[in-house]
VOKETI-242589 format. One record per atom (N, C-alpha, C): residue number from 1; atom name; x, y, z. Coordinates in nm, 3 decimals, padded with zeros to 5 digits. Atoms other than C-alpha are relative to their C-alpha. Last residue first. Example, Ala and Ser with C-alpha at 12.3 -4.5 7.8 and 13.67 -1.06 7.14 Angstrom:
# VOKETI-242589
<pt n="2" atom="N" c1="-00.082" c2="-00.119" c3="-00.006"/>
<pt n="2" atom="CA" c1="01.367" c2="-00.106" c3="00.714"/>
<pt n="2" atom="C" c1="-00.077" c2="00.109" c3="00.073"/>
<pt n="1" atom="N" c1="00.089" c2="-00.119" c3="00.000"/>
<pt n="1" atom="CA" c1="01.230" c2="-00.450" c3="00.780"/>
<pt n="1" atom="C" c1="00.090" c2="00.120" c3="00.000"/>
***
This chain:
# VOKETI-242589
<pt n="76" atom="N" c1="00.032" c2="-00.118" c3="-00.122"/>
<pt n="76" atom="CA" c1="-00.392" c2="-01.023" c3="01.583"/>
<pt n="76" atom="C" c1="-00.105" c2="00.052" c3="-00.021"/>
<pt n="75" atom="N" c1="00.103" c2="00.047" c3="-00.042"/>
<pt n="75" atom="CA" c1="-00.326" c2="-01.309" c3="01.300"/>
<pt n="75" atom="C" c1="-00.054" c2="00.043" c3="00.139"/>
<pt n="74" atom="N" c1="-00.015" c2="00.067" c3="-00.111"/>
<pt n="74" atom="CA" c1="00.004" c2="-01.226" c3="01.245"/>
<pt n="74" atom="C" c1="-00.091" c2="-00.057" c3="00.086"/>
<pt n="73" atom="N" c1="-00.097" c2="00.143" c3="00.046"/>
<pt n="73" atom="CA" c1="-00.061" c2="-01.122" c3="00.909"/>
<pt n="73" atom="C" c1="00.025" c2="-00.086" c3="00.106"/>
<pt n="72" atom="N" c1="00.090" c2="00.101" c3="00.090"/>
<pt n="72" atom="CA" c1="-00.342" c2="-00.914" c3="01.041"/>
<pt n="72" atom="C" c1="00.096" c2="-00.124" c3="-00.036"/>
<pt n="71" atom="N" c1="00.064" c2="00.101" c3="-00.074"/>
<pt n="71" atom="CA" c1="-00.089" c2="-00.767" c3="01.313"/>
<pt n="71" atom="C" c1="-00.097" c2="-00.101" c3="-00.075"/>
<pt n="70" atom="N" c1="-00.091" c2="00.100" c3="-00.052"/>
<pt n="70" atom="CA" c1="00.154" c2="-00.676" c3="01.060"/>
<pt n="70" atom="C" c1="-00.070" c2="-00.078" c3="00.115"/>
<pt n="69" atom="N" c1="-00.010" c2="00.109" c3="00.086"/>
<pt n="69" atom="CA" c1="-00.102" c2="-00.492" c3="00.857"/>
<pt n="69" atom="C" c1="00.094" c2="-00.097" c3="00.068"/>
<pt n="68" atom="N" c1="00.108" c2="00.079" c3="00.051"/>
<pt n="68" atom="CA" c1="-00.201" c2="-00.315" c3="01.157"/>
<pt n="68" atom="C" c1="00.005" c2="-00.114" c3="-00.095"/>
<pt n="67" atom="N" c1="00.008" c2="00.082" c3="-00.117"/>
<pt n="67" atom="CA" c1="00.160" c2="-00.223" c3="01.231"/>
<pt n="67" atom="C" c1="-00.124" c2="-00.067" c3="00.027"/>
<pt n="66" atom="N" c1="-00.073" c2="00.103" c3="00.036"/>
<pt n="66" atom="CA" c1="00.247" c2="-00.083" c3="00.878"/>
<pt n="66" atom="C" c1="-00.070" c2="-00.107" c3="00.155"/>
<pt n="65" atom="N" c1="-00.141" c2="-00.064" c3="-00.040"/>
<pt n="65" atom="CA" c1="-00.060" c2="00.174" c3="00.963"/>
<pt n="65" atom="C" c1="00.076" c2="-00.159" c3="-00.039"/>
<pt n="64" atom="N" c1="-00.090" c2="00.115" c3="00.060"/>
<pt n="64" atom="CA" c1="-00.425" c2="00.160" c3="00.863"/>
<pt n="64" atom="C" c1="00.169" c2="00.073" c3="-00.004"/>
<pt n="63" atom="N" c1="00.079" c2="00.128" c3="-00.011"/>
<pt n="63" atom="CA" c1="-00.623" c2="00.364" c3="01.111"/>
<pt n="63" atom="C" c1="00.060" c2="-00.119" c3="-00.053"/>
<pt n="62" atom="N" c1="-00.077" c2="00.084" c3="-00.107"/>
<pt n="62" atom="CA" c1="-00.364" c2="00.661" c3="01.136"/>
<pt n="62" atom="C" c1="-00.088" c2="-00.167" c3="00.014"/>
<pt n="61" atom="N" c1="00.056" c2="00.018" c3="-00.127"/>
<pt n="61" atom="CA" c1="-00.620" c2="00.879" c3="00.998"/>
<pt n="61" atom="C" c1="00.067" c2="-00.055" c3="00.109"/>
<pt n="60" atom="N" c1="00.014" c2="-00.140" c3="-00.045"/>
<pt n="60" atom="CA" c1="-00.444" c2="00.960" c3="00.677"/>
<pt n="60" atom="C" c1="-00.037" c2="00.016" c3="00.151"/>
<pt n="59" atom="N" c1="-00.157" c2="00.004" c3="-00.039"/>
<pt n="59" atom="CA" c1="-00.393" c2="00.581" c3="00.635"/>
<pt n="59" atom="C" c1="-00.002" c2="00.153" c3="00.052"/>
<pt n="58" atom="N" c1="-00.063" c2="00.081" c3="-00.125"/>
<pt n="58" atom="CA" c1="-00.755" c2="00.524" c3="00.667"/>
<pt n="58" atom="C" c1="00.126" c2="00.068" c3="00.056"/>
<pt n="57" atom="N" c1="00.052" c2="-00.045" c3="-00.098"/>
<pt n="57" atom="CA" c1="-00.853" c2="00.828" c3="00.430"/>
<pt n="57" atom="C" c1="00.041" c2="-00.080" c3="00.140"/>
<pt n="56" atom="N" c1="-00.098" c2="-00.111" c3="-00.005"/>
<pt n="56" atom="CA" c1="-00.631" c2="00.669" c3="00.155"/>
<pt n="56" atom="C" c1="-00.045" c2="00.075" c3="00.134"/>
<pt n="55" atom="N" c1="-00.083" c2="00.025" c3="-00.033"/>
<pt n="55" atom="CA" c1="-00.858" c2="00.365" c3="00.215"/>
<pt n="55" atom="C" c1="00.128" c2="00.085" c3="00.000"/>
<pt n="54" atom="N" c1="00.058" c2="00.052" c3="-00.140"/>
<pt n="54" atom="CA" c1="-01.175" c2="00.532" c3="00.173"/>
<pt n="54" atom="C" c1="00.123" c2="-00.037" c3="00.059"/>
<pt n="53" atom="N" c1="00.035" c2="-00.122" c3="-00.086"/>
<pt n="53" atom="CA" c1="-01.059" c2="00.754" c3="-00.127"/>
<pt n="53" atom="C" c1="-00.009" c2="-00.051" c3="00.141"/>
<pt n="52" atom="N" c1="00.089" c2="00.062" c3="-00.133"/>
<pt n="52" atom="CA" c1="-00.967" c2="00.418" c3="-00.299"/>
<pt n="52" atom="C" c1="00.020" c2="00.101" c3="00.084"/>
<pt n="51" atom="N" c1="00.138" c2="00.076" c3="00.055"/>
<pt n="51" atom="CA" c1="-00.909" c2="00.542" c3="-00.667"/>
<pt n="51" atom="C" c1="-00.073" c2="-00.081" c3="00.144"/>
<pt n="50" atom="N" c1="00.096" c2="-00.073" c3="00.025"/>
<pt n="50" atom="CA" c1="-00.650" c2="00.797" c3="-00.513"/>
<pt n="50" atom="C" c1="-00.169" c2="-00.070" c3="-00.042"/>
<pt n="49" atom="N" c1="00.016" c2="-00.013" c3="-00.176"/>
<pt n="49" atom="CA" c1="-00.401" c2="00.543" c3="-00.390"/>
<pt n="49" atom="C" c1="-00.168" c2="00.073" c3="00.002"/>
<pt n="48" atom="N" c1="00.054" c2="00.149" c3="-00.057"/>
<pt n="48" atom="CA" c1="-00.371" c2="00.439" c3="-00.736"/>
<pt n="48" atom="C" c1="-00.036" c2="00.029" c3="00.099"/>
<pt n="47" atom="N" c1="00.128" c2="00.023" c3="00.072"/>
<pt n="47" atom="CA" c1="-00.311" c2="00.799" c3="-00.872"/>
<pt n="47" atom="C" c1="-00.089" c2="-00.105" c3="00.054"/>
<pt n="46" atom="N" c1="00.101" c2="-00.079" c3="-00.063"/>
<pt n="46" atom="CA" c1="-00.065" c2="00.835" c3="-00.593"/>
<pt n="46" atom="C" c1="-00.111" c2="-00.019" c3="-00.088"/>
<pt n="45" atom="N" c1="00.035" c2="00.037" c3="-00.159"/>
<pt n="45" atom="CA" c1="00.117" c2="00.553" c3="-00.697"/>
<pt n="45" atom="C" c1="-00.075" c2="00.052" c3="00.051"/>
<pt n="44" atom="N" c1="00.102" c2="00.120" c3="00.032"/>
<pt n="44" atom="CA" c1="00.110" c2="00.660" c3="-01.084"/>
<pt n="44" atom="C" c1="-00.068" c2="-00.082" c3="00.118"/>
<pt n="43" atom="N" c1="00.140" c2="-00.022" c3="00.033"/>
<pt n="43" atom="CA" c1="00.270" c2="00.975" c3="-00.975"/>
<pt n="43" atom="C" c1="-00.103" c2="-00.062" c3="-00.001"/>
<pt n="42" atom="N" c1="-00.022" c2="00.044" c3="00.122"/>
<pt n="42" atom="CA" c1="00.604" c2="00.841" c3="-00.791"/>
<pt n="42" atom="C" c1="-00.170" c2="00.028" c3="-00.048"/>
<pt n="41" atom="N" c1="00.036" c2="-00.114" c3="00.026"/>
<pt n="41" atom="CA" c1="00.620" c2="01.028" c3="-00.447"/>
<pt n="41" atom="C" c1="-00.009" c2="-00.013" c3="-00.146"/>
<pt n="40" atom="N" c1="-00.057" c2="-00.018" c3="00.148"/>
<pt n="40" atom="CA" c1="00.572" c2="00.717" c3="-00.294"/>
<pt n="40" atom="C" c1="-00.037" c2="00.154" c3="-00.039"/>
<pt n="39" atom="N" c1="-00.136" c2="-00.026" c3="-00.013"/>
<pt n="39" atom="CA" c1="00.481" c2="00.632" c3="00.090"/>
<pt n="39" atom="C" c1="00.074" c2="00.081" c3="-00.114"/>
<pt n="38" atom="N" c1="-00.002" c2="-00.118" c3="-00.090"/>
<pt n="38" atom="CA" c1="00.115" c2="00.656" c3="00.046"/>
<pt n="38" atom="C" c1="00.142" c2="00.022" c3="-00.010"/>
<pt n="37" atom="N" c1="00.038" c2="-00.140" c3="00.070"/>
<pt n="37" atom="CA" c1="00.150" c2="00.438" c3="-00.229"/>
<pt n="37" atom="C" c1="00.039" c2="00.124" c3="00.072"/>
<pt n="36" atom="N" c1="-00.126" c2="-00.013" c3="00.096"/>
<pt n="36" atom="CA" c1="00.355" c2="00.174" c3="-00.021"/>
<pt n="36" atom="C" c1="-00.019" c2="00.106" c3="-00.079"/>
<pt n="35" atom="N" c1="-00.114" c2="-00.063" c3="-00.066"/>
<pt n="35" atom="CA" c1="00.063" c2="00.192" c3="00.211"/>
<pt n="35" atom="C" c1="00.134" c2="00.035" c3="-00.063"/>
<pt n="34" atom="N" c1="00.063" c2="-00.134" c3="-00.042"/>
<pt n="34" atom="CA" c1="-00.192" c2="00.106" c3="-00.037"/>
<pt n="34" atom="C" c1="00.105" c2="00.102" c3="00.063"/>
<pt n="33" atom="N" c1="-00.025" c2="-00.074" c3="00.096"/>
<pt n="33" atom="CA" c1="00.021" c2="-00.192" c3="-00.121"/>
<pt n="33" atom="C" c1="-00.027" c2="00.141" c3="-00.014"/>
<pt n="32" atom="N" c1="-00.184" c2="-00.021" c3="-00.012"/>
<pt n="32" atom="CA" c1="00.072" c2="-00.303" c3="00.213"/>
<pt n="32" atom="C" c1="-00.004" c2="00.087" c3="-00.119"/>
<pt n="31" atom="N" c1="-00.048" c2="-00.119" c3="-00.061"/>
<pt n="31" atom="CA" c1="-00.332" c2="-00.265" c3="00.243"/>
<pt n="31" atom="C" c1="00.150" c2="00.027" c3="00.010"/>
<pt n="30" atom="N" c1="00.097" c2="-00.133" c3="00.075"/>
<pt n="30" atom="CA" c1="-00.381" c2="-00.487" c3="-00.078"/>
<pt n="30" atom="C" c1="00.042" c2="00.147" c3="00.120"/>
<pt n="29" atom="N" c1="-00.101" c2="-00.024" c3="00.116"/>
<pt n="29" atom="CA" c1="-00.111" c2="-00.793" c3="00.053"/>
<pt n="29" atom="C" c1="-00.091" c2="00.148" c3="-00.041"/>
<pt n="28" atom="N" c1="-00.138" c2="-00.067" c3="-00.087"/>
<pt n="28" atom="CA" c1="-00.300" c2="-00.767" c3="00.404"/>
<pt n="28" atom="C" c1="00.068" c2="00.067" c3="-00.149"/>
<pt n="27" atom="N" c1="00.038" c2="-00.175" c3="-00.052"/>
<pt n="27" atom="CA" c1="-00.654" c2="-00.801" c3="00.207"/>
<pt n="27" atom="C" c1="00.128" c2="00.056" c3="00.056"/>
<pt n="26" atom="N" c1="-00.017" c2="-00.006" c3="-00.159"/>
<pt n="26" atom="CA" c1="-00.551" c2="-01.137" c3="00.014"/>
<pt n="26" atom="C" c1="00.003" c2="00.165" c3="00.045"/>
<pt n="25" atom="N" c1="00.137" c2="00.020" c3="-00.077"/>
<pt n="25" atom="CA" c1="-00.710" c2="-01.133" c3="-00.329"/>
<pt n="25" atom="C" c1="00.028" c2="-00.013" c3="00.144"/>
<pt n="24" atom="N" c1="00.022" c2="00.108" c3="-00.065"/>
<pt n="24" atom="CA" c1="-00.454" c2="-00.913" c3="-00.480"/>
<pt n="24" atom="C" c1="-00.100" c2="-00.057" c3="00.073"/>
<pt n="23" atom="N" c1="00.128" c2="00.050" c3="00.058"/>
<pt n="23" atom="CA" c1="-00.549" c2="-00.629" c3="-00.679"/>
<pt n="23" atom="C" c1="00.020" c2="-00.132" c3="00.069"/>
<pt n="22" atom="N" c1="00.161" c2="-00.039" c3="-00.008"/>
<pt n="22" atom="CA" c1="-00.309" c2="-00.399" c3="-00.524"/>
<pt n="22" atom="C" c1="-00.113" c2="-00.099" c3="-00.023"/>
<pt n="21" atom="N" c1="00.023" c2="00.025" c3="-00.141"/>
<pt n="21" atom="CA" c1="-00.025" c2="-00.659" c3="-00.487"/>
<pt n="21" atom="C" c1="-00.134" c2="00.077" c3="00.017"/>
<pt n="20" atom="N" c1="00.031" c2="00.124" c3="-00.027"/>
<pt n="20" atom="CA" c1="-00.033" c2="-00.697" c3="-00.846"/>
<pt n="20" atom="C" c1="-00.039" c2="-00.025" c3="00.137"/>
<pt n="19" atom="N" c1="00.100" c2="00.005" c3="00.055"/>
<pt n="19" atom="CA" c1="00.003" c2="-00.320" c3="-00.893"/>
<pt n="19" atom="C" c1="-00.074" c2="-00.155" c3="00.011"/>
<pt n="18" atom="N" c1="00.107" c2="-00.024" c3="-00.107"/>
<pt n="18" atom="CA" c1="00.279" c2="-00.326" c3="-00.668"/>
<pt n="18" atom="C" c1="-00.150" c2="-00.031" c3="-00.080"/>
<pt n="17" atom="N" c1="-00.010" c2="00.073" c3="-00.114"/>
<pt n="17" atom="CA" c1="00.463" c2="-00.553" c3="-00.933"/>
<pt n="17" atom="C" c1="-00.113" c2="00.055" c3="00.131"/>
<pt n="16" atom="N" c1="00.117" c2="00.124" c3="00.053"/>
<pt n="16" atom="CA" c1="00.350" c2="-00.355" c3="-01.221"/>
<pt n="16" atom="C" c1="-00.010" c2="-00.059" c3="00.124"/>
<pt n="15" atom="N" c1="00.130" c2="-00.070" c3="-00.025"/>
<pt n="15" atom="CA" c1="00.521" c2="-00.033" c3="-01.038"/>
<pt n="15" atom="C" c1="-00.111" c2="-00.141" c3="-00.054"/>
<pt n="14" atom="N" c1="00.063" c2="00.107" c3="-00.070"/>
<pt n="14" atom="CA" c1="00.857" c2="-00.215" c3="-01.040"/>
<pt n="14" atom="C" c1="-00.159" c2="00.042" c3="00.026"/>
<pt n="13" atom="N" c1="-00.042" c2="00.119" c3="00.003"/>
<pt n="13" atom="CA" c1="01.033" c2="-00.045" c3="-01.338"/>
<pt n="13" atom="C" c1="-00.081" c2="-00.110" c3="00.095"/>
<pt n="12" atom="N" c1="00.076" c2="00.092" c3="00.110"/>
<pt n="12" atom="CA" c1="00.804" c2="00.231" c3="-01.377"/>
<pt n="12" atom="C" c1="00.053" c2="-00.128" c3="-00.001"/>
<pt n="11" atom="N" c1="-00.048" c2="-00.069" c3="00.097"/>
<pt n="11" atom="CA" c1="00.913" c2="00.391" c3="-01.019"/>
<pt n="11" atom="C" c1="-00.062" c2="-00.094" c3="-00.130"/>
<pt n="10" atom="N" c1="00.085" c2="00.031" c3="00.119"/>
<pt n="10" atom="CA" c1="00.858" c2="00.299" c3="-00.653"/>
<pt n="10" atom="C" c1="00.017" c2="00.074" c3="-00.153"/>
<pt n="9" atom="N" c1="-00.075" c2="00.032" c3="00.116"/>
<pt n="9" atom="CA" c1="01.157" c2="00.384" c3="-00.437"/>
<pt n="9" atom="C" c1="-00.092" c2="-00.049" c3="-00.125"/>
<pt n="8" atom="N" c1="-00.053" c2="-00.118" c3="00.015"/>
<pt n="8" atom="CA" c1="00.974" c2="00.542" c3="-00.143"/>
<pt n="8" atom="C" c1="00.087" c2="-00.020" c3="-00.114"/>
<pt n="7" atom="N" c1="00.112" c2="-00.120" c3="00.073"/>
<pt n="7" atom="CA" c1="00.715" c2="00.241" c3="-00.141"/>
<pt n="7" atom="C" c1="00.089" c2="00.117" c3="-00.028"/>
<pt n="6" atom="N" c1="00.012" c2="-00.081" c3="00.122"/>
<pt n="6" atom="CA" c1="00.991" c2="-00.002" c3="-00.153"/>
<pt n="6" atom="C" c1="-00.042" c2="00.116" c3="-00.041"/>
<pt n="5" atom="N" c1="-00.110" c2="-00.033" c3="00.043"/>
<pt n="5" atom="CA" c1="01.085" c2="-00.084" c3="00.217"/>
<pt n="5" atom="C" c1="-00.006" c2="00.094" c3="-00.153"/>
<pt n="4" atom="N" c1="-00.018" c2="-00.092" c3="-00.068"/>
<pt n="4" atom="CA" c1="00.743" c2="-00.097" c3="00.341"/>
<pt n="4" atom="C" c1="00.112" c2="00.063" c3="-00.038"/>
<pt n="3" atom="N" c1="00.026" c2="-00.138" c3="00.051"/>
<pt n="3" atom="CA" c1="00.662" c2="-00.300" c3="00.059"/>
<pt n="3" atom="C" c1="00.024" c2="00.103" c3="00.081"/>
<pt n="2" atom="N" c1="-00.128" c2="-00.053" c3="00.119"/>
<pt n="2" atom="CA" c1="00.887" c2="-00.593" c3="00.182"/>
<pt n="2" atom="C" c1="-00.069" c2="00.154" c3="-00.043"/>
<pt n="1" atom="N" c1="-00.060" c2="-00.138" c3="-00.042"/>
<pt n="1" atom="CA" c1="00.636" c2="-00.633" c3="00.492"/>
<pt n="1" atom="C" c1="00.102" c2="00.059" c3="-00.089"/>
***
């Protein structure tokens, strides 16, 4: 859930780390990366989120939240 804190502070120095989470084999990591992008005003993060319109829509609709990611991680 570390990405929850990082999202608003994404920048050139840490964006590569986010990209690793974005392309992770772990579904919850990819979801967390998407949520971090959503919270960010950093243009490359916004552009990355736009590549997954379906995920961006889930976030806007409230279907993908930090709570849903936490539930997945905790096996609920």
